C-alpha positions, 0 to 999 in steps of 0.5 A: 500500500502506497503512503497516499492510499494508506493516508486516504484509508485512514482519513476515510475512517476518520471522516466516518467516525467524526461525521458519521458519513462513509466516503470511498478512500479512492475519492479522497485527494492525497498528494505530496506536500509542497516543499514550502510547507511542513509535512509528507503528504497533503489531504485536500479538504475542500471536497469534504466541506459538504460533509463537515459543514464547517470551515476548511480549517476546522475540518482539517483540524478535526481530521488531523486530531483524529488521525494523530490520536488513532494512527501510530504511523502519523506523528503530526499535522498542520492545516493551511487553509483547505489543506491538511499536511500530514507527517508520517512517523519513523515507524511508518517509514520503517514499515515501508522500507521493510515492505519495499525490501521484501517485494521482489516485483517492486516497481512492476505495475499491475497487468493492464491486459493492453496489447501495445506494439512498438515499432522502432529502428526500421532502417533502410538497407542502403546504409549502415546504422548511424548515430540517429539510428542509435537514438531511435533504437535506444528510445524504442527498446527503452520505451518497450521495457518501460511499457512492460513495467507499466503492466502492458503486453508489448510487442517490439517490432521493426519494419526493414525498408528493404526495397524501393528507389534508395535500395536500387541506387546502391544496387546500380552503383555497385553494378557500375563502379564496384567491380564485383566487390563483396564484404569478404573481398574488401574486409568490410561489414556488408552494411558498410559496403552497401553504404559506400555504394549509396554515397557513390551513387550520389556522386554519379547523379551529380555527374549525370542526372539521367542515371535516375532513369536507370534506377527507376527502371530497376525498381519497375523490374524488381516489382515485376520479379525480374530474376537478375535484379531480384538476385542482386537485391537479395545478395546485397540485402543479405550483406546488410542484414548480417551487418545490422545484426552485429550492430544490434547485438552490440547495442543489446537490441532485439525484436519480437517480430520483424517485417520486411517492406518487400513482403508488405508493400502489396498489402498496401496496394490492396487497400489502395484498391479498396479506397478507390472502390469506396471513392476515397482515392482518385486515379489520375489520367496517368494512372497514379493514385492520390488521396485528397486531404485538402479538406483536412488542411493538408495536401493531396497524397500520392499512393501509387505512382503512374508506373504502378509502383508504391510509395512509403505510405502505401506499405505503411497502410497495409502493415498497420492493418495487418498488425492490428488484426494479427495482434489485436492491438490496443495501441501502436507506437511508431518511434520515428524522428520529428521530420516525419510528423506530417507522414503520420498525420496523413497515415492516421487520416487515410486509415480513418477514411478507409473506415478503421476505427483503430486509426486513432490508437496510432501514436507517433513518438516523435523525437528530436534529431541528434546533432554533433558539435559540427552540425547535422549528418548527411547520409548522401555525403557520407558525413554520418557518425557510423554506429559501429565506429561510435560504439568502438569510440565509446569503448576507447573513451571508457578505457582512457577515462578509467585508466586515468582515474585509476578506479580499476587498478588490481582487476584482471585484464579480461574483467577490465575489458568487460567493464570498458564495454559496459561503461562505454555503452552505459555512457552512450545510452544514458547520455541519449536517454536522459534527454526528453525524446521531444528535444533535439540533442547534441551528442559529445562522446567525451562529455558522456563518460564522466564518473561525476555528474549526471552520467551513466558511469556515475550511476554505475560507480554508485552501484558498484560502491553499494555492492562493495559495502555489502560485500564488506559487511558480508565478510564481517558476518553482517546481514541486513535486517529491519527491526520493528523498533528501528527509527530511521533518521531524516536522511534515511527517510529521504532515501526511503521516500525516493525509493517509494516514488519509483512505481509512480515514476514508472507510471509517469514515464510510461504515460509520457513515453519518456525514458528520460524520467527514469534516467533522471530519477536514477541519477537523483537516487544515486546522488542522494545515496552518495550524499548519505554515504558521505554523511553516514559511513554505514559500516562504522555504525556501532548500533547493530540494529541500525547498521543492519537496517542501513544495509537493507536500505542501501541494498534496496537502493541498489536493486531499484537502481538496477531496475531503473537502469535496466529499463534504459538497457544499461548494465550496472557492475558489481565491481568498478 
C-alpha cells in the first residue's frame, strides 16, 4: 500500500467516525506536500466541506486530531487553509522500507491486459546504422521495457525498408563502379559496403542526372520479379542484414517480430484498391493514385505512382492493418524522428477514411534529431557518425577515462575489458536517454563518460560502491535486517521516500513515453545515496540494529537502481 492510499484509508475512517458519513478512500485527494510547507503528504479538504459543514480549517483540524490520536504511523499535522499536511512517523517509514525490501516485483505495475506494439529502428538497407539510428533504437527498446513495467503486453517490432528507389541506387552503383566487390573481398561489414555504394551513387547523379532513369527502371523490374535484379537485391540485402545484426547485438537490441517492406508493400496496394472502390482515392489520367486531404488542411497524397509502383505510405497502410488484426492491438507506437510528423498525420487520416476505427490508437513518438558539435549528418555525403565506429569510440573513451582515474587498478585484464564495454555503452545510452525524446540533442562522446555528474558511469560507480559495502559487511558476518523498533533518521527517510516514488515514476514515464524520467530519477537516487554515504559511513555504525537496517536500505537502493537502469538497457557492475 502506497503512503497516499494508506493516508486516504485512514482519513476515510476518520471522516466516518467524526461525521458519521462513509466516503470511498479512492475519492479522497492525497498528494505530496509542497516543499514550502511542513509535512509528507497533503489531504485536500475542500471536497469534504459538504460533509463537515464547517470551515476548511476546522475540518482539517478535526481530521488531523483524529488521525494523530488513532494512527501510530502519523506523528503530526498542520492545516493551511483547505489543506491538511500530514507527517508520517519513523515507524511508518520503517514499515515501508521493510515492505519495499521484501517485494521482489517492486516497481512492476499491475497487468493492464493492453496489447501495445512498438515499432522502432526500421532502417533502410542502403546504409549502415548511424548515430540517429542509435537514438531511435535506444528510445524504442527503452520505451518497450518501460511499457512492460507499466503492466502492458508489448510487442517490439521493426519494419526493414528493404526495397524501393534508395535500395536500387546502391544496387546500380555497385553494378557500375564496384567491380564485383563483396564484404569478404574488401574486409568490410556488408552494411558498410552497401553504404559506400549509396554515397557513390550520389556522386554519379551529380555527374549525370539521367542515371535516375536507370534506377527507376530497376525498381519497375524488381516489382515485376525480374530474376537478375531480384538476385542482386537479395545478395546485397543479405550483406546488410548480417551487418545490422552485429550492430544490434552490440547495442543489446532485439525484436519480437520483424517485417520486411518487400513482403508488405502489396498489402498496401490492396487497400489502395479498396479506397478507390469506396471513392476515397482518385486515379489520375496517368494512372497514379492520390488521396485528397485538402479538406483536412493538408495536401493531396500520392499512393501509387503512374508506373504502378508504391510509395512509403502505401506499405505503411497495409502493415498497420495487418498488425492490428494479427495482434489485436490496443495501441501502436511508431518511434520515428520529428521530420516525419506530417507522414503520420496523413497515415492516421487515410486509415480513418478507409473506415478503421483503430486509426486513432496510432501514436507517433516523435523525437528530436541528434546533432554533433559540427552540425547535422548527411547520409548522401557520407558525413554520418557510423554506429559501429561510435560504439568502438565509446569503448576507447571508457578505457582512457578509467585508466586515468585509476578506479580499476588490481582487476584482471579480461574483467577490465568487460567493464570498458559496459561503461562505454552505459555512457552512450544514458547520455541519449536522459534527454526528453521531444528535444533535439547534441551528442559529445567525451562529455558522456564522466564518473561525476549526471552520467551513466556515475550511476554505475554508485552501484558498484553499494555492492562493495555489502560485500564488506558480508565478510564481517553482517546481514541486513529491519527491526520493528528501528527509527530511521531524516536522511534515511529521504532515501526511503525516493525509493517509494519509483512505481509512480514508472507510471509517469510510461504515460509520457519518456525514458528520460527514469534516467533522471536514477541519477537523483544515486546522488542522494552518495550524499548519505558521505554523511553516514554505514559500516562504522556501532548500533547493530541500525547498521543492519542501513544495509537493507542501501541494498534496496541498489536493486531499484538496477531496475531503473535496466529499463534504459544499461548494465550496472558489481565491481568498478
